[in-house]
N, C-alpha and C positions, 0 to 999 in steps of 0.2 A: 435286854441290847437297844442302845434307843434307836430308832427312824435313822442319824444322822451317820450314825454306827454302819444300819442295815445300808443304807445309801453308796455310802465311803464302801466300803467292802461290794457291791456286788461293781461297782465298776471299775475296780481292781480284777477281777474274776474279770468282767466282762471286755481288761482289755488285753488280761494274759488269753483270755482266749484269742480274742484278734491278732491278737501277737504269735500265734504259736497256730492258728489257720493263717494267718501272711506266709509264713517260715516252710511248712509246708505245700505250700503253693505252687508248679513247676519256676524254672525258671525260666523266666521269656532274654527274647536273645535282646543282648542291650547297644545300642548300635551308636559307638565313639563317636561325635561332629563328627566331616572331614570337608575343606571346605570341597570335597571334589567328589559330585551327583553322579551317584552312582547310575539312577536311571537311564546319564545319557551316553555313559557308554555301552556299547557295546558288548556284545556275552566274549567272557573270553579276554576283555583289554586289562594290557595292563591298571593298574587304577592311577598309581602316582609314579612318577617319573622319579630317580634314580640318581640322584648325584655320585655317580666312582671316584675311589680314589684315587689317585696315580699311580698308585705300588701299594700293591694284599704281601702283606707284613708275610713271613714264611708259614706262619695256623692258615691262616686267614686261606693263604690260596691250596694249601688241603682242605679246607670249607667248604672254596669256594666245589671246588672240583667233587663232593662229598652233595652238596647243594643242587649242586645241577641232574649226575643222576636221581640221587634220593630227595626232594623235597623242590623244583623248578613247578614239576609236571602241573602243580599245584599253584605254588606259591607266584612261581610267574620265575621270569627270568632278574636275577634281582634282589629275589623277594621284594619285590613291584606284583607279587599279589595280582594278579586274574579274577574281573569283577566277573559275576554267580559262581565261581570256583574256594575261592581262596583270601583269606587278608594280605593288606602287604606289614610286612615284618618291618620297616623302614613308617616305624607309622611312632607316638609318643603311647601309646600302647603297650608297648612292646621295651619298651626305656627299662632298665637295670634297674632301677627301682620301684615295675609294676610288677612286669619280671623274669627273676629273678634267671641264672642258665641252667640253675637248676629244675626253673617251670619247663625249658626247653627239654630237659630229659624229660621230665614224664609224659611230657607230650608224644614224647616219640615212642617210648617205656608204649603206655597207655591207653593215649587215642584222648582228645580231652570233648567234651560236652561244648556247645555253643553257647558260650559264653557275650561274648564283643563285638562277634557281624555275625549277620544275616546268609554266612554260606553252610548253612547244617555245621553234625558234628565231624572234628578229625578223627579217621581213624589212627591206631596203634602202626609207626612205624619199621616192619619187617628186616634185616638188616643191614642196621647202626651197631656201634656201640656206642660204650662212653663216653668214648677215646673218639672214636666219630661222630657223636653230638658235640662232644668242645670246636673240635676246630671251625661246625659246624656256628657253634654259635662268636669262634675268633669273626669266619667272614661274617657274621651277620650289625657283633655289632661296634667290626669296622666301621662296614655301610654307614647305623647307623651316630654311628661320631660323623661321614661325612658329610650324612646329613642335617646335624646339629642335635639329634637325638644323645643325650646321657647320663 
């Protein structure tokens, strides 16, 4: 084999090794830019302001009740998030094209490793059925649409 072939082979092996090393590293928390500076908010303060629809659909109304019982403690009233606790769900990060309805189901069932926000991992949420979560998703999606997130 000539020197050029050895050089090219070495570069390929080094690149492959670097790629494997990169994918084996623990995931860093990736904070999406947000116009609100979290540093300026008090601990537990709502992260965003949420515009409420004039009227919720029947499914979203059921979801709102379930959200208030199981989700609002962390994600705040109307899914506005709480600084230092949990992110707002009324945010482009959670739009349907990025976090499908099934992603919400999986988050409730399995928990979620922190990857978009610096709040730590979300544990699984006990006591919710698939139907309960679907109603919660109806509520969140209706709030998202009212706030320009489609």
